[in-house]
N, C-alpha and C positions, 0 to 999 in steps of 0.2 A: 504494500500500500504506500503510494507516494504521498508524503505530507507536504502541502503547500507552504513555502517559506514566504512570509509577508514582508520581512525586513531582516537585514543582517548587516552588522558592522564588526569592528574588531572586538567589541565587548559583549554583544548580545545577538541572539538569533530569535526571531519571533515567528512562530508557526501557527497555522490554522489546524487545530485538533478536531478530527471528526469524532462523532459519538461512537461508542462501542469499543474504542481502543483505550487501554490504560496508558498513563503517561510513561511509566517506567516498569521494568520487570518486577513482578510480584506474584506470589501464589501460583496459579495455573498459567499465568501469562509470563513467559520467559523471553520470547523473541518477537511476538506480534504486539509491539508497543510503539508509541510515538518515538521515544528515544532511539530504539533500535532501528526503526524505519528511517529516521533522519541520518543516523550514522552509516547505515548500509547504502542509502541513496547517495551520500557524499562520496563513498568509495566508488560506486558505479558511475556517478555523474559528477565529477569534481567541479567545484566552482573556482575558476582561475583567480578570482579576486580574493577569496578566502579558502585556500586549498586544504587546510586540515582543521580538525576539531579535536585537539588533544584533551580538552576538558569541556564537558557540556553538562550543566547542572540546571535543572528546572527550579526557578526561584519561587514558584508557587505550584499548586496542583489543581487539577480538575478531576472530578469523578469519572470513572470509565464511561458511563453513559451520557456524559455531558460533552457537548461540542463547544468550542470557543478558542480564544487566543491564548497561547502559551508563551511565556518568556523564559528563554534559556540563557544563562550566563555562560560565556565562553572562557572566562578566566575566574580564578578564585577571588581576585580583587573586585571584579564586576559583581560577583555574587554577594560579597560582603557589602559593597556599596549599595546594592539594591535592598538588602536586608536592613541596613541602617536607615535608608530613606523610608522604607515601609514602617519601621518602628517609630520614626519621628512623626510621620503622618498619623499613625495610630494615637500617639500621645497628644497631638494637636486636636484630633477629633474627640478624645476623652475630655480634654479641658473644655472645649467648646460645648459639648453636650451637658457638662455640669452647670452651665449657665442657662440652659433652656428650661 
């Protein structure tokens, strides 16, 4: 199953996840996952601008039956930056909701 790539740069890869596929290998799903599909597709159809994916980490998750946009970090630094940003936004929302 070829997963559409919506955006890619040096730090992130954004993909369009179809329903019925889990994001990463788990339980009965070892190879038929979004992560495996992207990695296999990159081997079979290299992107000359971004030739390798030595590190690919989904910074959030969607349930297997849910379709939607997935954000993958391509470096540990990008993953940490995204997590920090998410935590800062969550703190801001918590403070704002306390005033409502």
